[in-house]
MINUMAR-708194 format. One record per residue (C-alpha): x negated, y negated, z; residue number from 1; residue in one letter. Coordinates in steps of 0.05 Angstrom, whole numbers, padded with zeros to 5 digits. Each point is the difference from the previous one (the first is absolute). Example, Ala and Ser with C-alpha at 12.3 -4.5 7.8 and 13.67 -1.06 7.14 Angstrom:
REM residues 2
LUMNU       X       Y       Z  seq  type
LUMNU  -00246   00090   00156    1     A
LUMNU  -00027  -00069  -00013    2     S
REM end
This chain:
REM residues 195
LUMNU       X       Y       Z  seq  type
LUMNU  -00395  -01620   01147    1     M
LUMNU   00033   00055  -00041    2     Q
LUMNU  -00028   00031  -00062    3     E
LUMNU   00039   00045  -00048    4     Q
LUMNU  -00037   00064  -00015    5     L
LUMNU   00049   00039  -00043    6     T
LUMNU   00021  -00024  -00069    7     F
LUMNU   00061   00043  -00012    8     C
LUMNU   00071  -00013   00024    9     E
LUMNU   00032   00066   00021   10     Y
LUMNU   00070   00024   00012   11     Y
LUMNU  -00030   00032   00063   12     Y
LUMNU  -00070  -00005   00029   13     M
LUMNU  -00025   00029   00066   14     G
LUMNU  -00043   00048   00040   15     Y
LUMNU  -00062  -00043  -00007   16     L
LUMNU  -00063   00027   00034   17     S
LUMNU  -00072  -00025  -00001   18     Y
LUMNU  -00057   00049  -00011   19     F
LUMNU  -00055   00001   00053   20     P
LUMNU  -00042  -00050  -00040   21     D
LUMNU   00055  -00053   00014   22     D
LUMNU  -00005  -00021  -00073   23     E
LUMNU   00039   00051  -00040   24     R
LUMNU   00073   00012   00015   25     F
LUMNU   00053   00049  -00024   26     I
LUMNU   00075  -00011  -00006   27     Y
LUMNU   00061   00027  -00035   28     W
LUMNU   00032  -00044  -00053   29     G
LUMNU   00065   00020  -00033   30     E
LUMNU   00027  -00028  -00065   31     M
LUMNU  -00043  -00061  -00013   32     P
LUMNU   00040  -00056  -00031   33     G
LUMNU  -00056  -00047  -00020   34     S
LUMNU  -00074   00007  -00013   35     Y
LUMNU  -00046  -00060   00012   36     K
LUMNU   00058  -00047  -00008   37     G
LUMNU   00028   00031  -00064   38     E
LUMNU   00072   00022   00009   39     E
LUMNU   00010   00070  -00026   40     A
LUMNU   00043   00061   00011   41     S
LUMNU  -00038   00059   00027   42     Y
LUMNU   00044   00050  -00036   43     L
LUMNU   00013  -00037  -00066   44     K
LUMNU  -00056  -00049  -00015   45     D
LUMNU  -00063   00017  -00039   46     S
LUMNU  -00041  -00047   00046   47     T
LUMNU  -00004   00053   00054   48     F
LUMNU  -00011   00057  -00049   49     K
LUMNU  -00058  -00037  -00032   50     K
LUMNU  -00030  -00016   00068   51     K
LUMNU   00008   00072   00023   52     M
LUMNU  -00035   00025  -00063   53     D
LUMNU  -00060  -00044   00021   54     E
LUMNU   00000   00016   00074   55     L
LUMNU   00014   00075   00004   56     I
LUMNU  -00067   00022  -00031   57     P
LUMNU  -00033  -00044   00053   58     Q
LUMNU   00038   00035   00057   59     G
LUMNU   00039  -00064   00015   60     K
LUMNU   00074  -00014   00005   61     S
LUMNU   00049  -00057   00012   62     I
LUMNU   00056   00046   00024   63     Y
LUMNU   00005   00059   00047   64     G
LUMNU  -00062   00004   00043   65     L
LUMNU  -00041  -00063  -00013   66     V
LUMNU  -00070  -00011   00025   67     V
LUMNU  -00029  -00070   00001   68     M
LUMNU  -00062  -00036   00024   69     K
LUMNU   00014  -00074   00010   70     G
LUMNU   00040  -00021  -00060   71     K
LUMNU  -00028   00055  -00046   72     E
LUMNU   00029   00068  -00015   73     L
LUMNU  -00046   00054   00023   74     F
LUMNU  -00005   00073  -00023   75     P
LUMNU   00045   00046   00041   76     N
LUMNU  -00046   00050   00036   77     P
LUMNU   00057   00050   00005   78     Y
LUMNU   00022   00050  -00053   79     H
LUMNU   00067   00034   00001   80     F
LUMNU   00030   00058  -00039   81     P
LUMNU   00033  -00021  -00066   82     P
LUMNU   00073   00005   00023   83     K
LUMNU  -00012  -00031   00068   84     T
LUMNU   00025  -00071   00009   85     S
LUMNU  -00033  -00023   00065   86     P
LUMNU   00037  -00052   00041   87     H
LUMNU  -00010  -00034   00068   88     K
LUMNU  -00075   00009   00011   89     P
LUMNU  -00019   00006   00074   90     L
LUMNU  -00074  -00008   00014   91     L
LUMNU  -00034   00014   00067   92     S
LUMNU  -00043  -00055   00029   93     K
LUMNU  -00065   00033  -00020   94     D
LUMNU   00026   00017  -00070   95     G
LUMNU  -00011   00075   00008   96     S
LUMNU   00074   00019  -00001   97     V
LUMNU   00050  -00019  -00054   98     L
LUMNU   00072   00021   00004   99     L
LUMNU   00050  -00013  -00056  100     Y
LUMNU   00073   00013  -00015  101     E
LUMNU   00009   00044  -00061  102     K
LUMNU   00049  -00030  -00051  103     S
LUMNU   00046  -00033   00051  104     E
LUMNU   00018   00069   00027  105     S
LUMNU  -00008  -00016   00074  106     G
LUMNU  -00057   00051   00000  107     K
LUMNU  -00068  -00026   00022  108     F
LUMNU  -00064   00034  -00021  109     Y
LUMNU  -00072  -00002   00025  110     L
LUMNU  -00044  -00020  -00059  111     Y
LUMNU  -00058   00047  -00015  112     S
LUMNU  -00055  -00015  -00050  113     S
LUMNU   00001   00073  -00024  114     D
LUMNU   00073  -00008  -00021  115     G
LUMNU   00028   00045   00055  116     N
LUMNU   00047  -00052   00029  117     H
LUMNU   00035   00027   00061  118     R
LUMNU   00071  -00016   00024  119     L
LUMNU  -00004  -00034   00067  120     V
LUMNU   00073  -00018   00014  121     G
LUMNU   00068  -00014  -00029  122     S
LUMNU   00067  -00022   00025  123     G
LUMNU   00042  -00026  -00057  124     G
LUMNU  -00003  -00067  -00034  125     S
LUMNU  -00053  -00040   00038  126     A
LUMNU   00020  -00071   00018  127     N
LUMNU  -00068  -00014   00031  128     A
LUMNU  -00064   00037   00017  129     A
LUMNU  -00066  -00012   00036  130     A
LUMNU  -00064   00036   00016  131     I
LUMNU  -00036  -00006   00067  132     S
LUMNU  -00067  -00037  -00004  133     P
LUMNU  -00039   00065   00012  134     D
LUMNU   00039   00036  -00055  135     G
LUMNU   00026   00054   00047  136     E
LUMNU   00075  -00017   00000  137     L
LUMNU   00052  -00017  -00053  138     L
LUMNU   00063  -00036   00021  139     A
LUMNU   00059  -00008  -00047  140     M
LUMNU   00071  -00025   00007  141     I
LUMNU   00052   00038  -00039  142     A
LUMNU   00066  -00005   00039  143     F
LUMNU  -00043   00017   00060  144     S
LUMNU  -00072  -00012   00021  145     L
LUMNU  -00045   00060  -00015  146     H
LUMNU  -00072   00005   00024  147     I
LUMNU  -00045   00054  -00031  148     F
LUMNU  -00070   00024   00016  149     K
LUMNU  -00040  -00010  -00064  150     V
LUMNU  -00047   00059   00016  151     Q
LUMNU   00053   00054  -00001  152     D
LUMNU   00063  -00036  -00025  153     G
LUMNU   00039   00019   00063  154     K
LUMNU   00056  -00047   00020  155     R
LUMNU  -00017  -00027   00068  156     K
LUMNU   00059  -00045   00017  157     I
LUMNU   00068  -00016  -00028  158     I
LUMNU   00037  -00062   00025  159     L
LUMNU   00071  -00003  -00025  160     Y
LUMNU   00017  -00072  -00013  161     L
LUMNU   00070  -00026   00013  162     P
LUMNU   00041  -00024  -00059  163     S
LUMNU   00045  -00061  -00003  164     A
LUMNU   00070  -00002  -00029  165     P
LUMNU   00003  -00025  -00072  166     K
LUMNU   00042  -00062   00015  167     T
LUMNU  -00009  -00044   00061  168     I
LUMNU   00038  -00066   00004  169     T
LUMNU  -00024  -00024   00068  170     N
LUMNU  -00070   00024   00021  171     W
LUMNU   00004  -00027   00071  172     D
LUMNU   00065   00035   00014  173     E
LUMNU  -00023   00065  -00032  174     A
LUMNU  -00065  -00001   00041  175     Y
LUMNU   00038  -00011   00065  176     Q
LUMNU   00045   00060  -00014  177     R
LUMNU  -00056   00049  -00013  178     N
LUMNU  -00070  -00027   00016  179     K
LUMNU  -00034   00067  -00010  180     S
LUMNU   00025   00005  -00072  181     L
LUMNU  -00038  -00063  -00021  182     Y
LUMNU  -00068   00015   00028  183     R
LUMNU  -00048   00007  -00058  184     M
LUMNU  -00038   00060   00031  185     I
LUMNU   00025   00040   00060  186     P
LUMNU  -00038  -00008   00065  187     E
LUMNU  -00014   00075   00002  188     R
LUMNU  -00010   00050  -00056  189     P
LUMNU   00060   00045  -00011  190     S
LUMNU  -00046   00058  -00015  191     R
LUMNU  -00075   00012   00007  192     I
LUMNU  -00031   00058  -00037  193     L
LUMNU  -00067   00036   00005  194     N
LUMNU  -00023  -00027   00068  195     Q
REM end
């Protein structure tokens, strides 16, 4: 049996993590297009502005970093500097480490409750990112796979990923000509740093 928990339809939604209590969860929702079944435009419609005016003083949001418990919005326990637009929240399994991308910059920061958020790693526009369960490593794909140590922000590994030609008319034939080109990730890293 499936049960819908979120009540917004987003242009993009992802990076969902549960808090250690297994009840609250956090995700990133970009450009909501409806709210509780009401069609609306995030940028133009007063429905969202009115809802934001109600939610912001409560520490809640329906876009950006969203925290929920069951089907209810929950106050966000994190506070960011005024001009920071946090994206792609990455939460360690025990909830003690939160990493976030600042304003779609490809730069990931370690959240600190005192406001001294520290850069952990960057590598260009991030297509995907993940944190290790223990919160010690950040992995991100931005043309190549980068792995950073959260503690000191040092890049540990870079895997350069192969790229495919823009136009392929016959995949089977192209694969037979150059099998190594079409592997998603190389068998061995092309470079290993800081070992």
